[in-house]
Structure formats: C-alpha cells, structure tokens
C-alpha positions as CSV (number, residue, x, y, z in Angstrom):
1,M,118.5,135.2,109.2
2,E,115.7,135.5,106.6
3,Y,112.3,137.2,108.0
4,I,110.3,133.9,107.2
5,N,112.3,132.0,109.5
6,Y,111.3,133.9,112.7
7,L,107.9,133.9,111.1
8,Y,107.7,130.0,111.1
9,L,109.2,130.1,114.9
10,A,106.4,132.5,115.6
11,V,103.8,129.8,114.5
12,I,105.4,126.6,116.0
13,L,105.7,128.7,119.1
14,F,102.0,129.5,119.0
15,A,101.1,126.2,118.2
16,L,103.2,124.7,121.1
17,G,101.3,127.0,123.7
18,S,97.9,126.3,122.3
19,I,98.3,122.3,122.4
20,V,99.8,123.3,126.4
21,V,97.0,125.4,126.8
22,L,94.3,122.1,125.7
23,R,96.1,119.4,126.9
24,R,97.0,120.4,130.6
25,R,94.7,120.9,133.5
26,N,97.0,122.4,135.7
27,V,95.9,126.6,135.4
28,I,99.6,128.0,136.4
29,I,100.6,125.4,133.3
30,M,97.9,126.7,131.1
31,F,99.1,130.4,131.9
32,M,101.8,129.7,130.7
33,G,100.9,128.3,127.7
34,I,98.7,131.5,127.2
35,E,102.2,133.5,127.6
36,L,104.1,131.7,125.1
37,M,101.2,132.4,123.0
38,L,101.5,135.9,123.5
39,N,105.4,135.9,122.6
40,A,104.7,134.1,119.4
41,A,102.2,137.0,118.7
42,N,105.0,139.6,119.7
43,L,107.4,137.9,117.7
44,A,105.6,137.8,114.4
45,F,104.6,141.6,115.3
46,V,108.5,142.8,115.1
47,T,109.1,140.5,112.4
48,F,106.5,142.3,110.3
49,S,107.4,145.7,111.7
50,R,110.7,145.0,110.2
51,M,109.6,143.6,106.9
52,Y,107.8,146.3,106.1
53,G,109.9,149.1,107.8
54,D,107.5,150.5,110.0
55,V,107.1,150.8,113.8
56,T,103.5,150.1,114.5
57,G,104.2,146.3,114.7
58,Q,106.3,147.1,117.5
59,V,104.2,149.3,118.8
60,A,101.6,146.7,118.9
61,A,103.9,144.5,120.8
62,F,104.7,146.6,123.2
63,F,101.4,147.0,124.2
64,V,101.1,143.3,124.0
65,M,103.4,142.8,126.4
66,T,101.8,145.6,128.4
67,V,98.3,143.9,128.8
68,A,100.3,140.5,129.1
69,A,101.9,141.9,132.7
70,A,98.6,143.2,133.6
71,E,97.2,139.7,132.9
72,V,99.9,137.6,134.9
73,V,99.4,140.0,137.8
74,V,95.4,139.7,138.0
75,G,95.2,136.0,136.8
76,L,98.0,134.8,139.6
77,A,96.0,136.6,142.5
78,I,92.9,134.7,141.1
79,I,95.3,131.6,141.3
80,V,96.5,131.9,144.9
81,S,92.8,133.0,145.8
82,I,91.5,129.6,144.6
83,Y,94.2,127.9,146.0
84,R,93.7,129.0,149.3
85,S,90.3,128.4,149.4
86,R,90.1,125.1,147.1
87,R,93.7,123.5,147.8
88,T,93.9,122.9,143.6
89,V,95.0,124.6,141.0
90,S,93.5,121.9,138.8
91,A,91.3,123.2,135.9
92,D,88.6,120.4,136.4
93,D,88.4,120.5,139.9
94,I,87.5,124.6,140.0
95,N,83.7,125.5,140.0
96,L,83.6,128.3,142.0
97,L,81.2,130.1,139.3
98,K,78.6,127.3,139.7
99,N,77.2,128.1,143.6
C-alpha cells in the first residue's frame, strides 16, 4: 500500500474526530473524538517516519500515546467527579467554573 493512502486515512480520521468534538455535546463522546484525532496524528507520524526511514516519527507517536493515556486518566476522573455532583455529562449543562 502506498504511503499516501495512510496519510489520506489519517486526514479522514482527524476530520471525523474534529467533527465529533465540534458537533456533540456529551463530554464522553467528545473525549472519544479527541482520542480519534490523536490516533490520526500517530498514524501520520509513523507514516512520515516510514517514508523517510527515520525513527523520529515513531518516537513522537510513542510520546503522543503516553500523553493520551495520561489525558484519559485525568479527564475521565474529572468527568466522573462532575457527573457525581451534577448528574449530567452534557457540555451545555456543566458550569462549574462560573462559581
């Protein structure tokens, strides 16, 4: 398979993730869109790494996966905390920072 096909797939995945983040109001679904965008960036990093025969893109993808794992842990903890206090995970109904 050509490298350009992987890049097209990365662009499509990133576009789908950004549409999910912009259109959905459920925070958990928005989180899934962010993860989709991060995976698209990883695919692009690895593709460029393979194209140029360098491991720098693979190392960058590894660091992105590490940051994404930490983001999921902290983000889901915040979402669970907000759900326990407000009984909703809708982005429109959450206004904790206004008080």
